[in-house]
C-alpha positions in Angstrom: 134.0 -93.5 -246.5 130.6 -93.7 -248.1 130.0 -97.1 -246.7 130.8 -95.8 -243.2 128.2 -93.0 -243.6 125.7 -95.5 -244.9 126.3 -97.9 -242.0 125.9 -95.1 -239.4 122.6 -94.0 -241.1 121.4 -97.6 -241.1 122.1 -97.9 -237.4 120.3 -94.7 -236.6 117.3 -95.7 -238.7 117.3 -99.2 -237.1 117.4 -97.6 -233.6 114.6 -95.3 -234.4 112.5 -98.2 -235.7 113.4 -100.2 -232.7 112.4 -97.3 -230.4 109.0 -97.1 -232.1 108.4 -100.8 -231.9 109.5 -100.9 -228.2 107.3 -97.9 -227.4 104.3 -99.8 -228.6 105.1 -103.1 -226.8 104.3 -104.3 -223.3 107.7 -104.1 -221.7 108.5 -106.4 -218.7 108.0 -104.5 -215.4 107.0 -105.1 -211.8 103.7 -103.1 -211.6 101.1 -101.3 -213.5 101.3 -97.6 -214.2 98.5 -95.5 -212.6 96.6 -94.8 -215.8 96.3 -98.5 -216.5 94.4 -99.1 -213.3 92.3 -95.9 -213.0 91.2 -95.7 -216.7 89.1 -98.4 -218.2 89.8 -99.6 -221.7 88.5 -97.3 -224.5 84.8 -98.0 -225.1 84.3 -99.9 -221.9 82.3 -98.4 -219.0 84.1 -98.4 -215.7 82.9 -100.9 -213.1 84.7 -99.0 -210.3 84.9 -95.5 -208.9 88.1 -93.4 -208.4 88.5 -90.9 -205.6 91.5 -88.8 -204.6 92.6 -88.9 -201.0 92.8 -85.2 -200.0 92.2 -83.4 -196.7 88.9 -81.9 -197.8 87.6 -85.5 -198.5 88.8 -87.3 -195.4 85.7 -86.7 -193.4 83.5 -87.9 -196.2 85.4 -91.2 -196.6 85.4 -91.7 -192.8 81.6 -91.6 -192.8 81.3 -94.4 -195.4 80.7 -98.0 -194.0 83.7 -99.8 -192.6 84.8 -103.0 -194.3 86.8 -106.0 -193.2 85.8 -106.0 -189.5 85.0 -109.5 -188.3 85.7 -109.1 -184.6 83.2 -108.7 -181.7 83.1 -105.0 -181.0 81.1 -104.9 -177.7 82.9 -105.0 -174.4 82.0 -105.1 -170.7 83.1 -102.1 -168.6 84.6 -102.5 -165.2 82.3 -102.9 -162.2 83.6 -102.9 -158.6 83.4 -106.1 -156.6 84.0 -107.2 -153.0 87.5 -108.0 -151.8 86.4 -111.5 -150.9 85.3 -114.6 -152.8 81.8 -116.1 -152.5 81.4 -119.8 -152.1 79.8 -121.6 -155.0 78.7 -125.1 -155.8 81.8 -127.1 -156.7 84.1 -125.3 -154.4 85.9 -127.3 -151.7 86.0 -126.4 -148.1 88.3 -127.8 -145.4 86.7 -127.6 -142.0 88.6 -127.9 -138.7 86.8 -127.7 -135.3 88.4 -126.7 -132.0 86.8 -127.4 -128.6 87.5 -127.1 -124.9 85.4 -130.2 -123.8 87.3 -133.3 -122.7 84.9 -135.4 -124.8 82.2 -134.8 -127.5 80.3 -136.6 -130.3 83.1 -135.6 -132.7 86.2 -136.3 -130.6 87.9 -138.8 -128.4 88.9 -138.0 -124.7 91.4 -135.1 -124.4 91.2 -134.3 -128.2 90.9 -130.6 -128.7 91.2 -130.4 -132.5 88.9 -132.3 -134.9 89.6 -132.3 -138.6 86.2 -132.8 -140.2 88.0 -132.8 -143.5 87.6 -131.5 -147.1 84.2 -131.4 -148.6 82.8 -130.3 -152.0 79.9 -127.9 -151.9 77.0 -129.7 -153.4 74.9 -128.6 -156.4 72.4 -127.4 -153.9 75.0 -125.3 -152.1 75.3 -127.4 -148.9 77.9 -129.4 -147.0 77.2 -132.3 -144.7 78.2 -132.2 -141.0 78.0 -135.3 -138.8 75.1 -135.2 -136.4 74.0 -131.8 -137.9 73.0 -132.9 -141.4 73.2 -130.4 -144.3 74.3 -126.8 -143.9 73.9 -124.3 -146.7 76.9 -122.1 -147.3 76.8 -121.3 -151.1 76.5 -117.6 -151.7 78.4 -116.8 -148.5 81.9 -115.4 -148.0 84.3 -117.9 -146.4 84.0 -115.9 -143.1 80.2 -116.0 -143.2 80.2 -119.7 -144.0 82.6 -120.3 -141.0 80.2 -118.6 -138.7 77.2 -120.6 -140.1 79.0 -123.9 -139.6 80.1 -122.9 -136.1 76.5 -122.0 -135.2 75.4 -125.4 -136.4 78.1 -127.3 -134.5 77.5 -125.4 -131.3 74.3 -127.4 -131.0 76.3 -130.6 -130.3 79.6 -129.1 -129.1 78.9 -125.9 -127.1 82.5 -124.7 -127.1 83.0 -125.4 -130.8 85.1 -123.0 -132.8 85.4 -123.5 -136.5 88.3 -122.9 -138.9 87.5 -123.0 -142.7 89.8 -123.0 -145.7 88.3 -122.6 -149.2 89.6 -124.0 -152.6 87.9 -122.5 -155.6 86.0 -124.8 -158.0 84.9 -124.1 -161.6 82.4 -121.5 -160.7 85.0 -119.4 -158.9 87.7 -119.8 -161.5 88.4 -118.4 -165.0 90.0 -120.2 -167.9 92.8 -118.4 -169.7 92.8 -120.3 -172.9 95.6 -118.9 -175.1 98.0 -116.0 -175.7 99.7 -116.1 -172.3 102.8 -117.8 -171.0 101.0 -120.3 -168.8 97.4 -121.0 -170.0 95.1 -122.8 -167.7 92.3 -122.5 -165.1 92.9 -120.0 -162.4 90.9 -119.4 -159.2 89.6 -115.9 -158.6 91.2 -114.5 -155.5 88.2 -112.3 -154.9 85.2 -110.7 -156.6 87.3 -107.7 -157.7 89.7 -109.6 -159.9 90.1 -107.9 -163.3 91.2 -109.1 -166.7 94.7 -107.6 -166.4 95.1 -109.1 -162.9 94.1 -112.6 -164.3 96.5 -112.3 -167.2 99.3 -111.5 -164.8 98.5 -114.6 -162.8 99.0 -116.6 -166.1 102.5 -115.1 -166.6 101.5 -112.2 -168.8 100.9 -111.9 -172.5 103.1 -114.1 -174.8 105.7 -111.7 -176.2 105.4 -113.0 -179.8 101.7 -112.1 -180.0 101.1 -109.4 -182.7 98.7 -106.6 -181.6 96.9 -108.9 -179.1 93.1 -109.1 -179.4 91.1 -110.0 -176.3 88.0 -112.1 -176.3 85.8 -112.7 -173.2 83.4 -115.6 -173.4 80.7 -115.3 -170.8 77.8 -117.7 -170.9 76.6 -117.6 -174.4 78.0 -114.2 -175.3 81.4 -113.2 -176.8 82.9 -109.8 -176.2 86.0 -108.4 -177.8 88.5 -105.5 -177.6 92.1 -104.8 -178.4 94.2 -105.5 -175.3 95.9 -102.1 -175.7 92.5 -100.4 -175.0 92.6 -101.8 -171.4 96.1 -100.3 -170.9 94.9 -96.9 -172.1 91.5 -96.9 -170.4 91.4 -98.5 -167.0 87.6 -98.4 -166.9 87.7 -101.1 -169.6 89.7 -103.5 -167.4 86.5 -105.5 -166.7 85.8 -107.4 -163.5 85.7 -111.2 -164.1 83.1 -113.7 -163.0 83.5 -117.3 -162.2 83.2 -119.4 -165.4 84.6 -116.7 -167.7 87.0 -117.7 -170.4 89.7 -115.4 -171.8 91.2 -115.9 -175.2 94.1 -113.8 -176.5 95.0 -114.0 -180.1 97.1 -112.2 -182.7 95.4 -109.6 -184.8 94.4 -111.4 -188.0 93.5 -108.3 -190.0 95.8 -107.7 -193.0 96.1 -105.9 -196.3 97.9 -107.0 -199.5 101.0 -105.1 -200.6 101.7 -105.0 -204.3 103.8 -103.0 -206.8 107.0 -101.0 -206.7 107.8 -101.5 -203.0 110.3 -103.5 -200.9 107.7 -106.2 -200.1 104.9 -107.8 -202.1 103.0 -109.9 -199.7 100.2 -110.1 -197.1 101.0 -107.6 -194.4 99.3 -108.0 -191.0 98.2 -105.0 -188.9 100.8 -104.4 -186.2 98.5 -102.0 -184.4 94.8 -101.0 -184.3 94.9 -98.4 -187.0 97.2 -98.3 -190.1 97.4 -95.3 -192.2 98.6 -95.2 -195.8 101.9 -93.8 -194.6 102.1 -96.7 -192.1 101.3 -99.1 -194.9 104.1 -97.8 -197.2 106.6 -98.2 -194.4 105.3 -101.8 -193.6 105.6 -102.6 -197.3 109.4 -101.8 -197.2 109.1 -98.3 -198.6 108.7 -97.0 -202.1 111.3 -98.3 -204.6 113.3 -95.2 -205.5 114.1 -96.5 -209.0 110.6 -97.7 -210.0 107.8 -96.3 -207.9 105.5 -93.4 -208.9 105.1 -91.3 -205.7 102.1 -89.6 -207.3 100.3 -93.0 -207.8 99.8 -94.9 -204.6 96.5 -96.7 -205.0 94.2 -98.3 -202.4 91.8 -100.8 -203.9 88.7 -101.5 -201.7 85.5 -103.4 -202.2 82.4 -102.1 -200.3 79.2 -104.1 -199.8 76.6 -103.4 -202.4 74.3 -101.9 -199.7 76.9 -99.1 -199.2 76.7 -97.8 -202.7 75.1 -94.3 -202.7 75.5 -91.1 -204.6 78.7 -89.3 -203.7 79.3 -87.9 -201.0 76.8 -90.1 -199.1 78.7 -93.2 -200.1 80.8 -94.7 -202.8 79.3 -94.6 -206.3 80.4 -98.1 -206.9 81.1 -101.2 -204.8 84.7 -101.3 -206.2 86.7 -98.2 -205.3 90.2 -97.0 -206.1 91.6 -94.3 -203.9 94.5 -92.4 -205.3 97.3 -90.8 -203.1 99.9 -88.3 -204.2 102.9 -88.4 -201.9 104.6 -85.5 -203.6 102.5 -82.7 -202.1 101.9 -81.6 -198.5 98.2 -82.2 -198.8 98.8 -85.7 -200.1 101.3 -86.5 -197.3 99.1 -85.2 -194.5 96.1 -87.0 -196.0 98.0 -90.2 -196.3 98.8 -90.0 -192.6 95.1 -89.6 -191.7 93.5 -92.0 -194.3 93.2 -95.5 -192.8 93.9 -98.7 -194.7 91.1 -101.2 -193.9 91.4 -105.0 -193.7 91.3 -106.7 -197.1 92.5 -103.5 -198.9 95.1 -103.8 -201.7 97.8 -101.2 -201.5 99.4 -100.8 -204.9 102.5 -98.7 -205.5 102.3 -98.1 -209.3 105.2 -98.0 -211.6 106.6 -94.7 -212.7 106.2 -94.0 -216.5 109.8 -92.8 -216.5 110.8 -96.4 -215.8 109.4 -97.6 -219.0 111.2 -94.9 -221.0 114.5 -95.8 -219.2 113.9 -99.4 -220.2 113.4 -98.4 -223.8 116.5 -96.2 -223.9 118.5 -99.0 -222.3 117.4 -101.5 -224.9 118.0 -99.2 -227.8 121.5 -98.4 -226.3 122.2 -102.1 -226.1 121.1 -102.5 -229.7 123.4 -99.7 -230.9 126.4 -101.1 -229.0 125.8 -104.5 -230.6 125.6 -102.8 -234.0 128.8 -101.0 -233.4 130.6 -104.2 -232.4 129.3 -105.9 -235.6 130.4 -103.0 -237.8 
């Protein structure tokens, strides 16, 4: 029996030695533990600052400079316009004259209707009428232009009555470039046509577009806003002008998801503001077997110009925010703290996971030893 006792003692000693060796080794795992990220190596000065995300610090962090914003932030508010278009150079007008005379300079005997035809409004804003020469109609509504043409024709046809139809040219149209079902150039029905009205003419927003971002190109200026803002605030549904260009595009802002979560990848913002709680859901949730709920980290890089003594600004350009999801304060704070474009959201590994790995390896070693004996 002595050899059995000796064998058992050898196995225990081997297991203890193996446990000690494993405890001092870097075990394979999917993410860092919190202390590895938030504490610099011994003897090395930290080149980053660490801040906890708590309710009493939220206002301080919110006052620090925003990062990762590369979209135009100004927008043009709505302004009322007339319910009628205004003729511009490049528009086309189709002119028909009616008369009661049996004969005139523009007709043959017994002809009552004369189709003068379609004409393009010149760069100078005029159209040409036979025997009348140039008549300026740019800047007029179609009805005012009709009266001006009729007054000119009455000089040669006393009973003339004019009918005018207008087809909008480039200066009375908008280009809807992308992000809609039917992109193209669309004439403005009147001077009160808004962005949402124009988008509806183009078939509406493409359904696959993620958190649509709207750009308005007007002359040499570019304005931008989330499309959802126009739904929420009608005063932002700006009135369009001829020559405007509308571009709808998916929100390109994103953060990087890493660690003990369901997804490790680039995650795009599905809405305008994404909180830490939103981010954990977008990442596929915390891995129950691996994640440390007390160690959700947000890694952010601020511009050097933002570095200020706390609480005016971050004490370092590189900042690690720590979130504890096991307390009420931490959960409420995580719901109010915004992830910014370019952030890294890291769900750290639980220290218990490493211990479980060690015990599993030691248990395997003991089972192998038992089988050998």
